[in-house]
C-alpha positions as CSV (number, residue, x, y, z in Angstrom):
1,M,-3.3,6.6,-2.2
2,S,-4.5,6.3,-6.2
3,L,-7.9,5.8,-7.1
4,A,-7.2,2.3,-9.0
5,N,-4.9,0.7,-5.6
6,Q,-8.1,1.7,-3.6
7,T,-11.2,-1.2,-3.4
8,C,-14.7,-1.6,-4.8
9,E,-16.6,-1.7,-2.4
10,P,-20.0,-2.4,-3.3
11,C,-22.5,-0.7,-2.6
12,K,-25.7,-1.7,-0.4
13,G,-28.1,1.4,-1.5
14,G,-29.7,3.1,1.0
15,V,-27.1,6.5,-0.1
16,A,-28.4,9.6,-2.4
17,P,-25.8,9.2,-5.8
18,M,-23.4,12.0,-5.7
19,T,-24.8,15.1,-7.0
20,R,-22.4,16.6,-9.3
21,D,-20.2,18.7,-7.3
22,E,-19.8,15.7,-5.2
23,A,-17.9,14.4,-8.3
24,A,-16.0,16.5,-9.6
25,P,-12.7,15.8,-7.2
26,Y,-13.5,11.9,-8.1
27,L,-13.5,12.5,-11.7
28,A,-9.8,15.1,-12.1
29,Q,-8.2,11.8,-10.7
30,L,-8.8,10.0,-13.4
31,D,-7.4,10.3,-17.4
32,A,-9.2,13.2,-19.4
33,G,-10.8,10.6,-21.6
34,W,-13.5,10.3,-19.0
35,S,-16.8,12.4,-18.2
36,L,-20.1,12.7,-17.2
37,N,-22.7,11.7,-19.9
38,A,-26.3,13.0,-20.1
39,A,-27.2,10.1,-17.3
40,G,-24.9,11.5,-15.6
41,H,-23.2,8.2,-15.2
42,L,-18.8,7.8,-15.8
43,E,-18.7,7.6,-19.9
44,R,-15.0,6.4,-21.4
45,R,-14.4,5.2,-25.7
46,F,-11.4,3.9,-26.2
47,E,-10.2,3.6,-29.4
48,F,-8.3,0.4,-30.7
49,G,-7.3,-0.4,-34.5
50,D,-9.1,-3.0,-35.1
51,F,-12.5,-5.0,-33.7
52,V,-10.0,-7.5,-32.6
53,G,-8.5,-4.2,-30.1
54,A,-12.3,-3.2,-29.0
55,M,-12.8,-7.0,-28.3
56,D,-9.9,-8.4,-26.2
57,F,-9.7,-5.1,-24.6
58,A,-13.7,-5.7,-23.5
59,R,-13.1,-8.8,-22.3
60,R,-10.6,-7.6,-19.7
61,C,-13.1,-6.0,-18.2
62,G,-15.7,-8.3,-17.3
63,E,-12.6,-10.6,-15.7
64,L,-12.2,-6.9,-13.9
65,A,-16.0,-6.7,-13.5
66,E,-16.4,-10.2,-11.9
67,T,-13.2,-10.2,-9.3
68,H,-14.0,-6.1,-7.9
69,G,-17.9,-6.6,-8.1
70,H,-19.0,-3.9,-10.1
71,H,-20.5,-4.3,-13.5
72,P,-19.9,-1.5,-16.4
73,D,-22.1,-1.4,-19.7
74,L,-19.6,-1.7,-22.5
75,H,-20.8,-0.9,-25.7
76,I,-18.3,-2.3,-28.3
77,G,-18.0,-1.6,-32.6
78,W,-15.3,-1.9,-35.0
79,G,-12.5,0.1,-32.7
80,R,-13.8,0.9,-29.7
81,C,-15.5,0.0,-26.9
82,T,-16.8,3.0,-25.1
83,V,-17.6,1.8,-20.8
84,E,-20.5,3.0,-19.4
85,L,-20.3,3.5,-15.3
86,W,-22.4,3.9,-12.6
87,T,-24.3,2.0,-9.5
88,H,-26.8,0.7,-10.4
89,K,-28.5,0.2,-6.8
90,I,-29.0,4.3,-6.5
91,D,-29.4,5.1,-10.3
92,G,-26.3,7.2,-9.5
93,L,-22.4,7.6,-8.9
94,A,-20.2,6.5,-6.4
95,V,-16.8,6.7,-5.5
96,A,-16.9,2.4,-6.2
97,D,-18.2,3.8,-10.1
98,F,-14.4,6.0,-9.5
99,V,-12.6,3.6,-9.0
100,M,-13.7,0.9,-11.1
101,A,-13.0,3.8,-13.6
102,A,-9.1,3.6,-12.8
103,K,-8.5,0.2,-12.8
104,I,-10.1,-0.2,-16.2
105,E,-7.6,2.9,-17.1
106,A,-4.4,0.7,-15.6
107,D,-5.6,-1.6,-18.1
108,W,-5.5,-0.2,-21.2
109,A,-2.6,1.9,-20.4
110,A,-0.9,-1.5,-18.9
111,N,-1.7,-3.0,-22.3
112,A,-2.6,-0.7,-25.4
113,R,-2.6,-1.7,-28.8
């Protein structure tokens, strides 16, 4: 089953965050734009032709986040929105971060402008 079709299971804590090696197979299932940043968080910059496109995408990300109970940090500027995901309870990555990334990616693909 693709990551986008899986359910975002909230992490209750008490588990170790993924190592970079453990995260690699999940990262490989996402579009090439996703990477692990210096903090070890999952990150992707989405580009738009204007500020309104970036804000519209950020709004949709917010709606997805509320629906799935998994809330990324969104960094918005003119023509761009960077999505940063990690599981706050464990201060690192969990499978749910990759599932949420895939859901955001699917929204991007369906609504790119």
